N, C-alpha and C positions, 0 to 999 in steps of 0.2 A: 391367456396364452402361456406356455409352460413354462417362461422365461421368467415371468411374476411369481408361480410358484417355486422356482431352485431360487429367489432371490429371499423367499422368506426369511432366512435365518440372519441373513446380512441387515436385511431392514427392519427385525427387530433390537438388533443390537442397540448397544447404546451410543451416543454420537451425543459431541457438545463440539460447538463452534467456537474457537477460543479468538483470544482478541488480536484483531488485524495491526501487523507491525511491519513498517516499510516494505518496501518491494517483491521479495521474493517472499518464499514459501514461510511461513508463521509455525512456529512454535506454541508447545500452550502445555502449563501443567495442570490443567483444569481436570478432575477427577470426576465422570457423572454418576460412578457408579456409588458416590459419599449420598450417605442420607442428607437431605434438607436442614435435618438438624444439627448436622453436623459445623461450629460454626467457629473453630478453630484449627482447624484444620491445616496445613502448609503456610500460617499466619500468623505472625508478632501480633498483631494489632487483635485486639478482645474487644464483644459489645459493650463490657462496661468501659473503656479507653474510650470508646467512639461517642458511647453517652456523655463521660465525662469531658471530654472536651466540646461538645455538642452544647453543654450549659454554660461553659465558660466563652464561645464564641458568639452564641447569639446573641448576647448584652450587647455586645460591639456593634452588630450591623448585619446586613445582609452575607450570611455564609451557605455555598455550597459545596459538600461532598460528593467527593467520587473516589474511584477507586480504578488501580493499574495493577497489572502483573506481577512487575518488577521493577526493581531500583534503576531512575535513568542517568545521564550523562547529556548533560544540557551542551555539546562540543560543536565547534565553528559548523561540523557538517548536518549535525542532529540526525542523523542515521542510528538507529536501534529501538532494542523493547521500550514501550511505552512510552516513545519521544510521541508519537500519532496523537494522543490524545492530550499531553502539557505541552508541547511546543508552542501553541497557538496561544497558548496564558503568558509568555515568556518572551516572545521574539515577534516582532511583527517585519514583514516585505514589503518590497516597494507597492506591489498589488499585494491585493489578498481576496478573499471571497466574502460577500453577503448573503444575503436571502438567498442563493441558486447562481446569484450573477457574481463575477466579478468586478469587483469595486475600487478606488483609490487606496492606498495601506498608505504608507509614509512618505509617498509622491502625493499631491499636491495635482500633479496634471504628469503629463509624457506628448511627448511625439516621436517620429521614425522620418526618414530619407522616403526618397521615393524608390529604393531597392529593399525596404524594412533591414539595411546592414548595420544602422546605427539609432540610434534609440536616447532619447534626452530625458531624465526626469528631474523633474522641479522640486526637491522637496520641501516639506511644512516644517514649521515651528514646534518642534519636537523634542523630549531628553528624555534620557538614558536615568535608568532609576538611580542614579549618583548625582543625579542633577546636572549632568555634563550635555551640552547639544551635540541630538542625532546631526550628521556630516556628513557628506558624501563621500570625505575619506574612510569611513567607516566600514564602507565596499570595498573599495581599490584597497584597505588592507586584508579585511578578510579573505575574500577571497586569493588576492596574490597568497596569503599564508597557505591556503590550502593547498595553491598548485607547486608554491615550491621548498614545500614538505615542512613547512614550518608550526601548520596545525596539521592535525589527525585529518583526513579524505578519504572514504570509502568506496566513491564509485567518480573517480577524475572525469569520466566522460559525460555527465550531468553538467558541465562546465565547459564541454571543449565547442560550444555554438560561439563562445568569445574570441575572438580575436587574438590568435597566438597561447590561447590555456595549451592546447594539447604541446605543444610546442615548449611550456616554461613547465611541463607534467613528465615531460622525458627529458630534461636537461637540455636542450635543442638551444634555447632563446633562455634569457636574464626575465626576472620578472618586470625589469623600468619596462618590457613590450608588451605588459598584457594590457588588452585592449579594454581598460575600466579605466576612467580615467574624472580626476575632479576638476570641476572646470572655476568651481568656487566652492565655500561651505556647503551650498544649496542646491548645485547645477552636478549630475549625474553623466556620463554619456558613457553607452556602450558602446565600442565597434566590436562588430560580430565577423565571425569567418564566412558566413555566407547566408543568405536571406533568411531570416528568421519570423516568420507572420505572427509566432504564435508564440512570443517572446513575451509579454504579461503575461500568459498563462505560466508559460514555464517559471520565472522568478518568487511564483505562489511556494514553492518547494523552499524549503530551510535553506541548503546548500547555496543559494543568493540572497542571503540576508546578512545584512551588518552585521560587525562588533567593533567597538570601542578598542581602539590603538592603545592609548595609554589606559586602563585598565587591564585590559591581557597582558602588556608587558608588566605592568606590576607584577601584579599577583603568579605570571607565569603561563604560557601558552597551553603546557603541560596540564597544569590548574584547573585553566576554566570551565565553568559547567559542572565539575565533582564536589563541592560546598555550595553551603548558602552564600559564603564569606568568600566566595570566588565564581559567582555566579553575579550577574546584570543582565537588564532588561530595558528595552527600547519598546516593550510592548505593555498590553493593559494593565498585568501584573508583577512584582518581582518575588522571588524568592524570599522571605520574613526567616523560618528558622526549615532545618532541614534534618533529620530523624533516619538515617539511612534504612533501607528496608524496612521500615512504616509509617514514617507520614512526611509528607513537606504541606510545608502553611504560605500560600499566595496570597499573597496581598496589595490593594489597588495601588500600581504607578502614579507617583503624584504628578508627575513629569510629562505623562503620556498627551500626547494631545487633546484625543478624545475621550479623556477622564470622567467628564462632566456626564457622557453620555453611557460609559460601564456601571452598569446598577448593582451589578453583586460587589461587593465589599470584599470579602475573601475569600478563597477556596483552598481547603487542604486536600489535600490526596495521600489516601492511605494504598499502603504499597500490600497486596494480599493475591499472590496466588491462585487462590483457591475459591472457583466459581460457587460452588455451594455456599461457601463462609461468607464471599460477594451477596447473593441472593438474599439470606438471611438477615444480613445488616440490613439490604433493603426492605424487606418487610417489615423489621423494625422502625421501619423510618431514619435508619441511622445511616443511610445512604440516600443519595437523592437522584443517584442518575446505575443503571446496572444494565450488560450484555448478557444474556444468558442463549441457554440451549436451548430447541425444541423441546427436550422432556422436563423443563422446569415452567412451560408454556399454562397450563393448567393450574400450578398455584401460582402464579400472577397471576392471573385473569379471575382466582377464585379469589385472592384477598383484594379485590374490587379496583385493581390495577387496568391502563391500557397496554396492554400487549401492543410495541408497534415493530416495525422493520421497515432498516434502508439498505438500500445499494451501494454497498463498501468499495465496488471499482475492484474488484478483482475476479481474475479469469482462473480457474483450475484447469489443468491440462495435460495431456502425454506428452514427452518430451522424447524422442529416439535418439539411440545411436545405433547412427546410421553405416559403423563399420561392424556393427554387427555381423555375422554371417548369412541370419533372416532377415532385418528388418532392413538390411542394403535393399531391400526389393520395395521401391514405395507399393509395388500390388500389397502384399504382407502388409501395411502398413497402413493403404487404403481400405484394407479389408477389417482392420481392426476399428479403425476407427466407424465403419459401416455396421460391425455386430454391435455396438455399443448402445443400449438404450438408455439415450440421458434422462426422458423426459421420468423413468422408474427409478433410477438415483436422486433427484432430484425431487421427487416427493415422497418416492419409499425409504429413502435413506436421511437426507437431507432436513425436508420440510422446509424449507426456506432459498433462497434462488431461483434460479431460472434455466432449462437447457442452454447451451452454449450456440449458437447458431454464426459463429465467429472467435476470431482473438479479440479483439477491440471488443471490451465491457459497454453494455446499455450503460447510457447517460453520460458516457466522455465525448466532448466539443466536438463540432461538426464545422458548418461553414457560417455559426455564429446566430441560426436561426434556426437549423434542424442540431440534432447528435449523429456524430458518426454514423452511427448503428439504422435510424431512421434513412440518411442519406444512402446509404452503400448494399443496404437489406441485408442478407444471410449471406455468407462466402464460404458456408460449410457444406460442398456438395455429398462427403461422403457423411450421411444422418443414415439413423437407424433401418437399415433392409438387410434383412438375415441373407434373401436369395444373392441381393446385389452381393454379399460381405463373399458368399462363399465363390459366387463367380469370378471375385477378383483375389482371394485366396486362390484358386485352381491357376488362375496367371501367376501367380506367383511363386507356386510348387513349379511350374515348368522352369518358371527362368530359373528359379535355383535348381532345376536338377533333380527335381524329388517328388515321390508319386504319392505319397499321403501325408494329412495336415498332422498326423500324430508324431512325425519326422519331425515336427518345429516343436522346442521347447524356448519359451523367454522369462526373465524375470521380470518383476514391477519392484522396483526399490521407493518405498513410503516412507514419511516422517510419520513416529509412533503417534502422534495427534489421533484423537479419536475418531474424527471426520474422516482423515486419509485411510487409518484400518478402516474403517468400515467402507470407506469406497474401492479402494484394494480390496477387500474381499467380492463388492457387486462386480465390478470387473474381474476377476478370475472366473467366476461362475458366469457370467455373461462370455466374457472369450473361450473358454473349453466347450459350453453347451453349442454356441454358435459356428464354432469355427473345428472345432475338435482339436486344435493345438494343447498344447499342454504351455500349463500358466503356475508358476510360480510366484507367492508373494514372501518379501523383507523387507519389516519396517524395523526403522532406528532412530535413536535421535537424529533432530533437526540439524546437528552439525556435523554429524558423520555422513547424512546424505547429501552434504554441499560439499563434503570433504570427494567423497564420490563421484559427485556429477563435476566438480573442478577437476577430477583427475581421470574423466570419464570409464570410469570403473561400472558401469551399468548397462541393463538391456533398455528398461524404458523407467524411467523418472517420473512420479507422481508428484505433481509441483503446482501452484497458483505465482501470479503475478498480481501487483496492485498498481494503481494509479499514483503515479508521484507527482504529477503533473497534468494536468484536465487535454491531454492531448496525444496522437495515436502513434506518434513516433517515440512516445514513451513504453510501448512495445512492441513495435516493430523495428524500432532502432538498432536492436541486440544481434537484427540476425543479419544484416547486409556486413558478408564477411567476401575476404577474397581467397584467392587458391591456398594462402600460406594456411588458413585455418586445421585443425584437427580435422580429420577427414570424421571423425566421428559426430560432426555438427552440420548442420545444414547447411548447404553452399548453393547459388543457386545466381549467376548471372543478369537472368530475366530479373529475379527481383531484385540484384542489387538497381539497375537501371530505374525500373519503375520509382523504388524508394530514392534514388537519390537525384528524378527530375522531380518529385514531389518536393523533397528538401529544399531545391532553387528554385520553384515556380512561387511565385507573390500574390498568385490568382487562385482566392481561395476555391471556387469551384472547381477547376485544374487538380488542386492538390490534394482535395479530398477522391478525387475521381482515383487518382495515382496512387496513394496510400492503398483504396479499395481493392485496385489492382496486383499492388505488390503484395497484400493481406489475402487476397484470390490465389496467388501463386504458391504461398505458404503452404495451404490448405490442400492445392491441388496435389501438391508433392508430398503430403503429410508429413512437414521438416517437423510440423508439432499435431495433436491433435485437441483442441478445445473441446470439454466435456460440460463443464456451467461457470453462470457468473454469480459470482458469492453472495449471499445476504446475511446479515447481522439480525436476531433480534434483541429488542432494548425497553427499556419502561422507565420513566421517569416521575418522581414523587408530586402528587398532585398540587403541590404549591408552588412548585417552578415552573416557571414559563420560558420562550424562548429559546429553546435547548436546540440545536441543529447540529446535524448529523449528514454525512456526506459521500461523495465516493472519492474525495481527494483529500491531501493531507489540509486541516488539522480534520481526524474524519469525528473528533467531539468539539464543540465547537460553544463556548460562552460567554461570547462576544455581547450579545442580544440578550442573554438569559436575566433573569429579574423572578424575583418571588412575591406571591401574594400573599400578604400577609394574612387577609382577610380570610384564607383557609386555612392557616393554621390550626 
């Protein structure tokens, strides 16, 4: 088709998939134009240093070496760059993920009442890395400290399922009224604001992890997680040393309940922003796990490594400003969606991931037997169809009192990552060719995009959202808004009704059906336009086994890892 030829300039553009972090659109400092031989750009870690560390470490046990893009801070809410790859080493929740399934974590058992508004957890005998026992008060303290302003909190609504959490955060109630109670040292009860059937999945997110009260108050809440001596672990490893912007050394927590089944003795985490550096160190045997872009695939495979991919639980999509003079017409938004060849973007630009047929990404939980997408199927009606796109645009022009598509000019705002620069360019060509509208592209740093998005200074934003917990509510919950919301945003009472009914339903089959109907309303109105489900290339050293990658945090899991000494 002609459009494929038009895209050729974009499809051959350099592209890298940066390390995904957190919930919203990620940022990346990767430079795919760097030569593969560039092993020092943007990094304070040298090949010689990693080799020196390896020679010293290997004498002391099994050591795994990984890299992250920026220096982390292990604060109470654990939101930030590089934390999604490392927080699973340091802290554990009441539940956690095993090999694709939910398993018990620091709770050895749990139960709920008939309407799923109260959950009781029995804690294991386990210890913090300073030898203090893990107790129910750790959760009472940590969640309360975030809500009452004692500790940092990035996403308050992640805690709003808990009774009185919203009111405590807004100052209407006292933290003593929080629905988190320690019945005794090993019995923890959550009272919820409404039925939450997915609660065991929700609490795998680090914001629902505990923190030791005495330690936090001793070092100062503002200091927690910012230095090795200000960090404490209730997970399989603790931070033994930390050279900022360079190297974190994790060692096995001797007080952790499952320490005997943790095979790795030490994890060296290097701070290396540059992808080329990471890949070279991996090829030299100096890193054990590496994420990389499609452009480095042949180099990885020619070196004899297996190139793997994993679904990282993100959906890239277009977010429309519905107060825009053109985009206020749903027909124009629908036309834009129908004019986008998602397969061409995935296969020609990204070379990883899959075209989106809904907002909820593939792999997220459904009813316990099937995933959400397997149950609901496709909810994206306005897929690639140029003739349909033109018909819809004609309706939009009539509604707006316009006569020619060229009278419409819209701008796509995107972060200046290699991925989004390339995708935005492809979108520009597709929309101009298929619809005849004028499309401008503006790329800037991620911080500026977030600022402009929050102040509604955009026409269309290219962004992505990743799974913080394994449930569709993490994607759909942000679109339940009343008329007080800014008119730039999607506001729909039918969506609200479906989502609200799903929220209060304790019937798992009905709940997924209602969430699917809510998603369908969002996409029928084109409140957003899903583009693709993202994916990630990675490789693992030949002697390292048991490394898990998944769509929800932690994205990199070394819990089951081991080193086969016979392959070294």
